[in-house]
N, C-alpha and C positions, 0 to 999 in steps of 0.2 A: 504494500500500500504506500501511497505517497505520503510524504511528511505532513502536508497541509491537512490531510484527512485525520491524522493522529492529533494534530493541533485542534481541529474542530471538535473531535470527540472529547478531548481533554477539557476544552472550554465548556462544552455542553454538560459534562459531568460536574465540573466546578460550579456552574450555574445551578444545576439541579440540587447539589448538596447545599449551596448557599440558600436556595429557595426553601428547602426543607428545614434548615436551621432557623430561618426567618419566620417561617410559618409556626414552628414550635414555640419560638420566643413570643410571638404574638398571642398564641393560644394560652401560654402560661401567664402572660400579662393580663389577659382577659379573665382568666380564672382567679387570679389574685384580686383583681378589681371586684369581681362578683363575691368573693369571700369577704372582702372588706365591707361591701354594701350589705351583705347578709348579716354581718356582725353589728353594723350600725342599726339595722332594722330590729335585730334581736334586743339590743340595748333599749331602743325606743319602746318596743313591746313590753319589756320588763318594767320600764319606768311607768308606762301607762297602766300596767297591771297593779303596780304598787300604789299609784294614785287612786285607782278604782277601789282597791281594797281599803284604803284609808277612808275614802268617801263612804263606803259601805259600813265601816265601823262607826263613823260619825252618825250615819243615818240610823243605825241600830240604837246608838246611845240616845239620840234625840227621840226616837220612837218610845224607848223605855221611859224617858223623862216625861213625854206627853201622856203615857199611860198613868204614871204616878200622879201627875197633875190632875188628870181626869178623875182618878180615884179620890184624891183630896177634895176636889170640887164637889164630888158626889157626897162625901162625908159632910162638908160644910153645908151643902144644900139640905141634907137630911136634918142636920141640927137646926137650920133655919125653919124647916117645916115643923119641927117639934116645938119651937118657940112661938111660932105664929099662931095666934088664936083663931084666925080665919081659915086655917087649913085643917081639913078633916083627916084624922089619923086612922 
């Protein structure tokens, strides 16, 4: 074979190897970016979960306080009914 054919074959092989290396590097870079984005999303989800749990805890506390206040109001109302001469017991 002629020398120029060997040179063409060598150039094609070098270009193919360089292309494969570049493709792999690009794929690795994309995977790294996706992993980082997934990590950010997980942190955001965890933060939102913690805020939601705190809000639920506060809501339960407020509901318990409302029940206690309602019970106290009923007791005060019953005492008022006992004292009021116009209310039939």
